[in-house]
C-alpha atoms as one frame of an Amber mdcrd trajectory, in Angstrom:
protein
   0.000   0.000   0.000   1.406   3.361  -1.011   1.384   6.126   1.570   1.093
   9.563  -0.052   2.928  12.246   1.922   1.860  15.850   1.404   4.936  17.910
   0.493   2.957  20.852  -0.897   4.150  24.424  -0.910   1.935  27.517  -0.722
   1.267  27.440  -4.478   1.159  23.780  -5.489  -0.420  20.627  -4.138   2.235
  17.945  -4.329   2.484  14.467  -2.857   5.259  11.921  -2.625   4.333   8.258
  -2.716   6.183   5.820  -0.501   5.691   2.115  -0.147   7.669   0.942   2.857
   7.345  -2.706   1.839   8.973  -2.359  -1.558  10.027   0.106  -4.197   8.330
  -0.551  -7.498  10.518  -2.571  -9.829   8.017  -2.175 -12.646   7.463   1.214
 -14.228   3.929   0.254 -15.320   2.964  -0.267 -11.664   4.530   3.061 -10.737
   2.678   4.863 -13.553  -0.602   3.227 -12.507  -0.048   4.476  -8.961   0.657
   8.004 -10.216  -2.397   8.043 -12.481  -4.624   6.668  -9.738  -3.500   9.377
  -7.342  -3.841  12.119  -9.972  -7.425  11.006 -10.636  -8.426  10.621  -7.000
  -6.604  13.442  -5.239  -5.338  16.026  -7.740  -7.708  16.476 -10.682 -10.685
  18.684  -9.913  -9.143  20.063  -6.724  -7.090  23.132  -5.950  -5.209  24.440
  -8.959  -6.306  21.451 -11.049  -9.935  22.343 -11.615  -8.907  23.438 -15.104
  -5.839  22.036 -16.828  -4.270  22.333 -20.249  -0.917  20.726 -19.468  -0.091
  17.243 -18.242   3.494  16.172 -17.907   5.637  13.305 -16.772   9.136  14.167
 -15.590  11.478  11.209 -15.588  14.566  11.461 -13.397  16.316   8.357 -14.623
  19.332   8.896 -12.375  17.225   8.792  -9.191  14.368   6.628 -10.473  11.827
   9.302  -9.609   8.722   9.697 -11.797   6.804  12.967 -11.394   3.296  13.397
 -12.848   1.615  16.806 -12.880  -1.548  18.510 -14.079  -1.557  22.290 -14.425
  -1.943  25.062 -16.955   0.827  26.366 -19.167   0.428  29.780 -17.549   0.728
  28.408 -14.010   3.654  26.168 -14.979   5.549  29.179 -16.306   5.075  30.691
 -12.830   6.320  27.486 -11.164   2.910  26.125 -10.127   1.937  22.508 -10.782
  -0.160  20.037  -8.830   0.982  16.457  -8.924   2.726  13.533  -7.343   5.921
  11.541  -7.553   7.081   8.044  -6.825  10.413   6.281  -7.023  10.729   3.356
  -9.426  13.811   1.192  -9.050  13.498  -0.141 -12.607  13.935   3.372 -14.006
  17.064   3.968 -11.945  18.421   0.503 -12.773  18.275   1.322 -16.482  20.489
   4.363 -15.906  23.065   2.488 -13.836  23.073  -0.593 -16.074  23.934   1.640
 -19.030  26.627   3.388 -17.034  28.088   0.103 -15.762  28.188  -1.301 -19.297
  30.459   1.524 -20.415  27.934   3.395 -22.552  28.874   7.072 -22.429  28.446
  10.551 -23.856  26.045  10.997 -26.787  25.095   7.318 -26.982  24.251   7.338
 -23.260  22.077  10.442 -23.645  20.308   8.999 -26.698  19.520   5.719 -24.910
  18.258   7.540 -21.793  16.083   9.822 -23.936  14.663   6.849 -25.873  13.872
   5.015 -22.634  12.233   8.138 -21.185  10.125   8.518 -24.335   9.021   4.882
 -24.017   7.941   5.373 -20.400   6.257   8.674 -21.257   4.388   7.173 -24.219
   3.070   4.460 -21.918   1.790   7.088 -19.462   0.195   9.116 -22.279  -1.618
   5.977 -23.438  -2.884   5.451 -19.889  -4.124   9.062 -19.734  -5.918   8.632
 -23.061  -7.544   5.407 -21.825  -8.903   7.381 -18.850 -10.045  10.437 -20.799
 -13.709  10.169 -19.729 -12.821  10.048 -16.047 -10.319  12.899 -16.428 -12.915
  15.110 -18.144 -15.470  14.220 -15.456 -13.133  15.509 -12.727 -11.929  18.772
 -14.253 -12.253  21.066 -17.204  -9.565  20.224 -19.735  -8.519  22.675 -22.400
  -6.682  21.797 -25.584  -4.319  19.739 -23.485  -0.621  19.433 -24.137   1.472
  16.510 -22.939   5.154  16.820 -22.136   7.762  14.269 -21.295  10.525  16.026
 -19.395  13.991  14.552 -19.013  16.445  14.946 -16.152  17.049  18.669 -16.522
  14.158  20.921 -15.411  13.518  22.409 -18.858  14.501  19.344 -20.872  11.191
  18.814 -22.704  11.856  15.790 -24.896   8.257  15.371 -26.125   5.729  18.180
 -26.635   2.479  17.035 -28.224  -1.290  17.129 -27.996  -2.527  14.876 -25.198
  -5.864  13.552 -26.378  -5.098  12.568 -29.941  -7.562  10.458 -31.890  -4.622
   8.575 -33.410  -3.316   7.324 -30.044
């Protein structure tokens, strides 16, 4: 059972998920936990009554996955409601690459590709839950970002609810 700790600041509602029994070794399980918490405790509350930006930030070096719902305007001011959870499988990918001697541009390309894969999986999950998301909050012409390790490292910037997904 994941315990969600409130680590909010005065502008954003933010929660950190901890499971004292184990750290998720499967990124699908971690993404499901993030989506479940977004739907139950973030969307439709606080700053997330209207959203036009969803993003998943993937810190491959620490294994931390961060999911947020906000508006582009609020994000530019540093405001985003969301949650994070640590996923050992994400961190293992980073260290396995490093241990195997992969370096420099090849390392960055492989990390970016892996982050895109994880992010595409989360986008698919969001799209599969579109009815429930729209029932909980007003959603504008939503954008979906996958953000890499660096704060402004947007590696995917696309429409969220795409009929082709």
